[in-house]
C-alpha positions as CSV (number, residue, x, y, z in Angstrom):
1,M,4.2,-29.8,11.1
2,A,7.5,-28.2,9.9
3,R,10.8,-30.2,10.0
4,R,14.2,-28.9,10.1
5,R,16.3,-30.3,6.9
6,L,18.8,-27.6,6.3
7,P,20.5,-26.5,9.9
8,A,23.2,-24.5,8.5
9,V,20.7,-21.6,7.3
10,L,20.2,-20.5,11.0
11,A,23.2,-18.2,10.3
12,A,20.8,-16.1,8.1
13,F,18.4,-15.8,11.7
14,A,16.7,-12.7,11.3
15,L,18.5,-11.4,8.5
16,V,15.7,-12.6,6.0
17,A,13.2,-9.8,7.2
18,G,15.0,-7.0,6.7
19,I,12.9,-4.4,4.6
20,A,14.7,-1.7,2.8
21,V,12.2,1.7,3.8
22,A,14.0,4.0,1.5
23,S,11.4,6.0,-0.7
24,P,11.3,5.3,-4.4
25,A,12.9,7.8,-6.8
26,L,10.8,10.9,-7.0
27,A,10.3,10.3,-10.9
28,D,8.2,7.1,-9.9
29,P,4.0,8.1,-10.4
30,I,2.5,7.8,-6.9
31,D,0.2,5.0,-8.9
32,D,3.4,2.7,-9.8
33,R,4.4,3.1,-5.9
34,R,0.9,2.1,-4.8
35,K,1.2,-0.9,-7.3
36,A,4.8,-2.0,-6.1
37,A,3.2,-1.9,-2.5
38,E,0.2,-3.9,-3.0
39,Q,2.6,-6.2,-4.9
40,R,4.4,-6.6,-1.6
41,A,1.7,-6.7,1.0
42,A,0.6,-10.1,-1.2
43,A,4.4,-11.5,-0.8
44,N,4.2,-11.0,2.4
45,A,0.7,-12.3,2.8
46,K,2.0,-15.9,1.1
47,A,5.1,-15.1,3.5
48,Q,2.7,-15.3,6.2
49,A,1.1,-18.4,5.3
50,D,4.2,-19.9,4.9
51,A,5.5,-18.9,7.8
52,E,3.0,-20.2,9.6
53,A,3.5,-23.7,8.4
54,A,6.5,-23.2,9.4
55,M,6.5,-22.1,12.7
56,E,4.9,-25.3,13.9
57,G,7.0,-27.0,16.3
58,L,8.2,-23.5,17.7
59,D,7.6,-22.3,21.3
60,A,4.9,-19.6,21.6
61,N,7.2,-16.7,22.5
62,L,9.4,-17.1,19.2
63,Q,6.0,-17.4,17.3
64,A,4.3,-14.5,18.7
65,T,7.4,-12.5,18.2
66,A,8.3,-14.1,14.4
67,S,4.5,-13.1,13.8
68,R,4.8,-9.8,14.8
69,L,8.1,-9.5,12.9
70,L,5.7,-11.0,9.6
71,D,3.0,-8.2,10.9
72,L,5.6,-5.3,10.5
73,Q,6.8,-6.4,7.0
74,A,3.5,-6.4,5.9
75,Q,2.7,-2.8,6.9
76,I,6.2,-1.3,6.7
77,P,5.7,-1.2,2.6
78,A,2.4,0.3,2.8
79,A,3.4,2.8,5.7
80,Q,6.3,3.9,3.3
81,A,3.9,4.5,0.4
82,K,1.8,6.5,2.5
83,L,4.2,8.7,3.6
84,D,5.8,8.9,-0.8
85,E,1.9,10.6,-1.3
86,A,1.7,12.5,1.6
87,K,5.4,14.1,0.7
88,A,3.8,14.2,-3.0
89,A,0.8,16.1,-1.7
90,L,2.7,18.6,0.0
91,E,5.2,19.4,-2.9
92,K,1.9,19.5,-5.4
93,A,0.5,22.2,-3.2
94,Q,3.8,24.1,-2.5
95,R,4.4,23.9,-6.5
96,E,0.9,25.3,-6.7
97,A,1.0,27.8,-4.3
98,A,4.4,28.8,-5.8
99,L,2.5,29.4,-8.9
100,I,-0.6,31.3,-7.2
101,A,2.0,33.8,-5.8
102,A,3.7,34.2,-9.6
103,R,0.3,35.1,-10.7
104,L,-0.4,37.3,-7.8
105,V,2.9,39.3,-8.1
106,D,1.7,39.5,-11.9
107,A,-1.5,41.2,-11.3
108,Q,-0.4,43.3,-8.4
109,E,1.9,44.8,-11.0
110,Q,-0.5,45.0,-13.5
111,Q,-2.7,47.0,-11.1
112,V,0.2,49.8,-9.8
113,T,0.9,49.9,-13.8
114,L,-2.7,50.5,-14.5
115,S,-3.5,52.9,-11.8
116,A,-0.2,54.8,-13.3
117,K,-1.5,55.4,-16.9
118,I,-5.3,56.0,-15.3
119,Q,-3.8,59.0,-13.3
120,T,-1.6,59.8,-16.0
121,D,-4.1,60.0,-18.5
122,T,-6.7,61.9,-16.0
123,D,-4.1,64.7,-15.6
124,E,-3.3,64.7,-19.6
125,A,-7.4,64.9,-19.7
126,A,-7.5,67.8,-17.1
127,K,-4.7,69.8,-18.5
128,M,-6.7,69.4,-22.1
129,R,-10.0,70.7,-20.6
130,A,-8.5,74.0,-19.1
131,A,-6.7,74.9,-22.9
132,I,-10.3,74.1,-24.4
133,G,-11.7,76.3,-21.6
134,Q,-8.7,78.7,-22.0
135,M,-9.8,78.8,-26.2
136,A,-13.0,79.8,-25.1
137,R,-12.4,82.1,-22.7
138,E,-10.2,84.2,-24.9
139,A,-12.6,83.8,-28.1
140,Y,-15.3,85.4,-25.5
141,R,-13.2,88.3,-24.9
142,G,-12.3,88.7,-28.9
143,G,-16.1,89.4,-29.8
144,G,-17.9,85.9,-29.3
145,E,-18.1,83.7,-32.1
146,V,-15.4,84.1,-35.0
147,S,-16.6,82.7,-38.3
148,G,-15.5,83.4,-41.8
149,V,-17.9,85.9,-42.6
150,S,-17.0,88.0,-39.9
151,V,-13.7,87.8,-41.2
152,I,-14.5,89.3,-44.4
153,L,-16.4,92.3,-42.9
154,D,-13.7,93.4,-40.3
155,A,-10.9,92.9,-42.9
156,Q,-9.6,96.2,-43.8
157,S,-7.5,94.8,-46.6
158,T,-6.5,91.7,-49.1
159,E,-3.2,91.0,-46.2
160,D,-5.4,91.9,-43.4
161,F,-8.1,89.1,-44.7
162,V,-5.4,86.3,-45.4
163,Q,-3.9,87.2,-41.7
164,K,-6.8,86.7,-39.9
165,Y,-8.1,83.9,-41.6
166,G,-5.3,82.2,-41.2
167,L,-5.5,82.9,-37.4
168,V,-9.3,81.7,-37.2
169,S,-8.4,78.6,-39.1
170,T,-5.6,77.9,-37.0
171,A,-7.1,78.3,-33.6
172,L,-10.3,76.0,-34.9
173,R,-7.8,73.8,-36.1
174,T,-5.7,73.4,-32.6
175,Q,-9.2,73.4,-30.9
176,A,-10.4,70.2,-32.9
177,Q,-7.4,68.6,-32.3
178,V,-7.4,69.1,-28.4
179,L,-11.2,68.0,-28.5
180,D,-10.0,64.9,-30.4
181,A,-7.3,64.3,-27.8
182,L,-9.4,65.0,-24.7
183,K,-12.0,62.3,-25.9
184,A,-9.2,59.7,-26.7
185,A,-7.8,60.5,-23.4
186,E,-11.2,60.1,-21.5
187,A,-11.4,56.6,-23.9
188,S,-8.6,54.9,-22.9
189,N,-9.0,55.8,-19.5
190,R,-12.2,54.3,-19.5
191,N,-11.0,51.1,-20.8
192,A,-7.8,51.2,-18.1
193,Q,-10.3,51.3,-15.7
194,A,-12.6,48.6,-16.7
195,R,-9.2,46.6,-17.2
196,L,-8.0,47.6,-13.5
197,D,-11.4,46.5,-12.1
198,A,-11.0,43.0,-13.8
199,V,-7.3,42.9,-12.0
200,E,-8.7,43.8,-9.0
201,D,-11.0,41.2,-9.0
202,R,-8.4,38.5,-10.1
203,I,-6.1,39.9,-7.3
204,A,-9.2,39.0,-4.8
205,E,-9.4,35.2,-6.5
206,L,-5.6,34.8,-6.0
207,K,-5.4,36.1,-2.4
208,A,-8.5,33.5,-1.2
209,E,-6.8,30.9,-3.5
210,A,-3.4,31.6,-2.0
211,D,-4.8,31.2,1.5
212,Q,-6.8,27.9,0.5
213,K,-3.3,26.7,-0.7
214,V,-2.0,27.7,2.8
215,V,-4.5,25.2,4.8
216,E,-3.8,22.6,2.1
217,A,0.0,22.6,2.2
218,D,-0.4,22.8,6.0
219,Q,-2.3,19.8,6.3
220,A,-0.3,18.0,3.5
221,R,2.7,18.9,5.5
222,E,1.2,17.3,8.6
223,A,0.2,13.9,7.0
224,A,3.8,13.8,6.1
225,A,4.6,14.1,9.8
226,D,2.1,11.8,10.8
227,A,3.3,9.2,7.7
228,K,7.1,9.7,8.6
229,A,6.3,9.2,12.4
230,S,3.9,5.7,11.8
231,L,6.7,4.5,9.8
232,D,9.7,5.4,11.9
233,A,7.4,3.5,15.1
234,L,7.0,0.7,12.4
235,V,10.9,0.6,11.9
236,A,11.6,1.1,15.4
237,E,9.5,-2.2,16.5
238,Q,10.8,-4.3,13.8
239,Q,14.5,-3.7,14.9
240,A,13.4,-4.5,18.0
241,Q,11.5,-7.8,17.2
242,Q,14.5,-8.7,15.2
243,A,16.9,-7.9,18.3
244,S,14.2,-10.0,20.0
245,L,14.9,-12.7,17.7
246,E,18.3,-12.8,17.6
247,S,18.2,-12.9,21.2
248,Q,16.1,-16.3,21.5
249,K,18.5,-17.6,19.0
250,S,20.0,-20.4,21.0
251,A,15.7,-21.2,22.0
252,L,15.0,-21.6,18.4
253,A,17.9,-23.9,17.9
254,A,16.2,-26.0,21.2
255,A,13.1,-25.8,20.0
256,L,14.0,-27.2,16.6
257,A,16.0,-30.2,17.7
258,Q,13.5,-31.3,20.0
259,M,10.9,-30.9,16.6
260,D,13.4,-33.1,14.6
261,A,13.6,-35.3,17.7
262,E,10.2,-36.1,17.9
263,A,9.7,-36.4,14.5
264,K,12.5,-39.0,14.0
265,A,10.7,-40.6,17.2
266,I,7.4,-41.4,15.5
267,E,9.2,-42.2,12.3
268,N,11.0,-44.7,14.4
269,E,7.8,-46.2,16.3
270,L,6.3,-46.4,12.9
271,R,8.9,-48.7,11.3
272,A,9.4,-50.4,14.0
273,A,5.6,-51.7,13.8
274,I,5.8,-52.0,10.4
275,E,8.9,-54.7,10.6
276,A,7.0,-56.3,13.4
277,Q,3.8,-56.7,11.4
278,R,6.2,-58.0,8.7
279,A,7.5,-60.3,10.7
280,R,4.3,-61.7,11.7
281,D,2.9,-61.9,8.7
282,A,5.8,-63.6,7.2
283,A,5.7,-66.0,10.4
284,A,1.9,-67.0,9.2
285,G,3.1,-67.6,5.6
286,R,1.6,-64.5,4.9
287,P,4.1,-62.3,3.7
288,Q,3.8,-59.2,2.0
289,P,4.7,-58.6,-2.1
290,A,7.7,-55.5,-2.9
291,P,6.6,-52.2,-2.8
292,G,5.0,-51.0,-5.5
293,P,3.0,-47.8,-6.4
294,V,0.8,-46.0,-4.1
295,G,-2.8,-44.7,-6.0
296,G,-4.5,-41.9,-5.8
297,G,-7.6,-41.4,-4.0
298,L,-6.7,-43.6,-0.8
299,F,-8.0,-41.2,1.5
300,G,-11.5,-39.3,2.0
301,N,-12.1,-35.9,3.6
302,P,-11.0,-36.1,7.2
303,T,-12.9,-33.0,7.5
304,S,-16.0,-31.1,7.8
305,I,-15.4,-28.5,5.1
306,S,-16.6,-29.7,1.8
307,P,-14.8,-29.4,-0.9
308,M,-11.4,-29.5,1.0
309,Y,-9.7,-26.6,1.5
310,V,-6.0,-26.7,1.4
311,T,-4.6,-23.5,3.4
312,S,-0.8,-24.9,3.1
313,E,1.0,-27.5,1.2
314,Y,3.5,-30.2,1.3
315,G,7.3,-29.0,1.0
316,M,10.1,-27.0,2.4
317,R,9.6,-24.1,3.4
318,L,11.9,-20.9,4.2
319,H,10.9,-19.1,7.1
320,P,11.0,-15.4,6.2
321,T,11.9,-14.0,9.6
322,L,13.7,-16.8,11.2
323,G,15.7,-17.6,8.4
324,Y,15.9,-21.4,8.4
325,V,14.9,-24.0,5.8
326,R,12.1,-26.5,7.1
327,L,10.1,-29.5,5.4
328,H,6.3,-29.0,6.1
329,A,5.5,-32.9,6.0
330,G,2.1,-32.6,5.6
331,I,-0.9,-30.2,4.5
332,D,-3.2,-28.5,6.3
333,L,-6.9,-28.4,5.5
334,R,-9.2,-25.7,6.6
335,T,-11.3,-26.7,9.4
336,Y,-13.0,-24.3,12.5
337,C,-11.9,-24.8,16.3
338,N,-13.5,-27.6,17.9
339,T,-15.3,-28.7,14.3
340,K,-15.6,-32.6,13.5
341,V,-12.2,-34.6,12.2
342,Y,-12.8,-38.0,10.3
343,A,-10.9,-41.3,9.5
344,G,-10.2,-40.8,5.8
345,R,-9.2,-44.3,5.5
346,A,-10.1,-47.5,7.6
347,G,-7.6,-48.9,10.1
348,T,-6.4,-49.1,13.5
349,V,-5.7,-46.4,16.0
350,T,-1.9,-46.9,16.9
351,W,-2.3,-44.0,19.3
352,A,-4.1,-41.1,20.5
353,K,-1.5,-39.0,22.8
354,T,0.0,-36.0,23.0
355,R,3.2,-35.4,21.2
356,F,5.4,-32.4,21.6
357,G,4.7,-29.8,18.6
358,F,2.3,-31.9,16.8
359,G,-0.4,-31.4,20.1
360,N,-3.0,-34.1,20.6
361,Q,-2.6,-36.5,17.9
362,V,-4.2,-39.2,16.5
363,M,-2.1,-41.8,14.6
364,I,-4.3,-44.6,12.2
365,D,-2.5,-47.5,10.6
366,S,-4.6,-48.9,7.7
367,G,-1.9,-51.8,6.6
368,F,-0.2,-52.3,3.3
369,V,-1.4,-50.9,0.3
370,N,0.3,-52.6,-2.9
371,G,2.7,-54.0,-0.5
372,N,3.6,-50.2,1.3
373,A,2.6,-49.9,4.8
374,V,0.5,-46.9,4.9
375,S,-0.2,-44.9,8.2
376,A,-1.9,-41.4,8.6
377,S,-1.8,-38.5,11.4
378,Y,-4.6,-36.1,11.9
379,N,-2.5,-33.2,14.7
380,H,-3.7,-30.3,16.7
381,L,-6.9,-31.5,17.8
382,T,-8.5,-30.1,20.4
383,S,-9.9,-33.8,21.6
384,F,-10.5,-37.3,20.9
385,A,-13.1,-39.5,20.0
386,V,-11.1,-42.8,19.8
387,A,-8.4,-44.8,21.9
388,T,-5.7,-46.2,21.4
389,G,-5.8,-50.0,19.6
390,Q,-9.4,-49.0,18.6
391,R,-11.0,-50.0,15.1
392,V,-12.3,-47.6,12.6
393,E,-13.6,-47.2,9.5
394,R,-13.5,-44.3,6.8
395,G,-15.5,-41.7,7.7
396,Q,-15.9,-42.1,11.4
397,L,-15.3,-39.3,13.9
398,I,-11.5,-39.7,15.8
399,G,-12.0,-36.3,17.1
400,Y,-12.4,-32.4,17.1
401,S,-10.0,-29.6,15.3
402,G,-8.0,-27.1,17.4
403,N,-5.0,-25.6,17.8
404,T,-3.0,-27.5,20.5
405,G,0.7,-28.0,20.3
406,T,2.9,-25.4,18.9
407,S,0.0,-24.5,15.9
408,A,-0.5,-20.8,14.8
409,A,-4.3,-21.3,14.3
410,C,-7.0,-23.9,14.4
411,H,-6.8,-26.2,11.5
412,L,-6.2,-29.7,10.4
413,H,-2.3,-30.8,9.9
414,F,-2.6,-34.3,7.8
415,E,0.3,-36.5,7.5
416,V,0.4,-39.6,5.2
417,Y,3.5,-42.0,6.1
418,V,4.2,-44.5,3.5
419,N,6.9,-47.0,5.1
420,G,7.6,-44.7,7.9
421,A,8.2,-41.5,5.7
422,T,6.2,-39.0,4.9
423,T,4.8,-38.2,1.8
424,N,2.4,-35.9,-0.1
425,P,-1.2,-36.1,1.3
426,R,-2.6,-34.3,-1.8
427,P,-2.5,-37.1,-4.3
428,L,-3.6,-39.3,-1.9
429,L,-6.7,-37.3,-0.8
430,G,-7.7,-37.1,-4.4
431,L,-6.8,-33.2,-4.9
């Protein structure tokens, strides 16, 4: 059960839930952003648990709206992280596509250069072959093979010999040079052709890679668009839920006031009963001693879950979407719908009835402990197994757990009253 202690914070109604949806800095690694999203999700899970405790006592419509807003708050960080990842994937695909495009342009430029070189070398080789053929034809018309012996025999004088021998030597050297140049041109052509073949293979590979990157970029762009649409839808719904809560502000204030009145009525009823008991004891000559400390372990496990499992502690709660601070005046113990609930301590059933917010409630008076009047309430029960005025023993079945009243889910909300005021039940349960 939650009780209002700081009503002034209603001015912050529906503002606490604001979620920043701006993208993290682009320089942040995706892993860091994912980790941050996980931390936000864990914080939202805790907020959900605290809110369920704080929402006890609220109208069902308010609970539903506030719960949905909490769900949205939990989903938005994950949706933002998904959008960031999709954007990063798209940017990566675009960068890789640009890199592949640059490599393809370079390879195509190499293809053009090598093709031109091959054509030039082919033309030069053709010219050299033509020149060699011309030399051969000239030699054939001049008498066939030319040698040093024929030059000597045919010479008419020493001067004639020197002149003819010089011409023959020059012709032979020219022919050898042309042959060497032809061989070099043909070798260069073969090397250029091999490089051209490799470049053309690479061009085919790059074109295939470029086509794949286009597909990947399209998929990443579609994923980013879907993620953006999902995030926009969540944010729009969040804004609508916040507006709905704002419109129910007066209903919230009324619900809180009614809860406060019911809690105050319970305390007044218990204090009146305590004063009446003290008066009867004094009249009978059995006055109670001055109140002393209340020891731990007064109560046994009231649930069928062993060991006991606390789902929400005693203490102040800031509702993360409604913006008010309330005291969660007991502890919530895990039970399941329609499971057995037992008396944690022997006593007399003060009442077994339905109370606003608390649902079906059993209040058990366990008398005085070291001068202190001790009672405990068992709340949100589905049904009763005891009646008002009945004496019960520790461990006796008193009802079945449930979700009556303004409860968020089946559980046992257990409260302990010492001298008419709530106290933390944890130590008194031996926890």
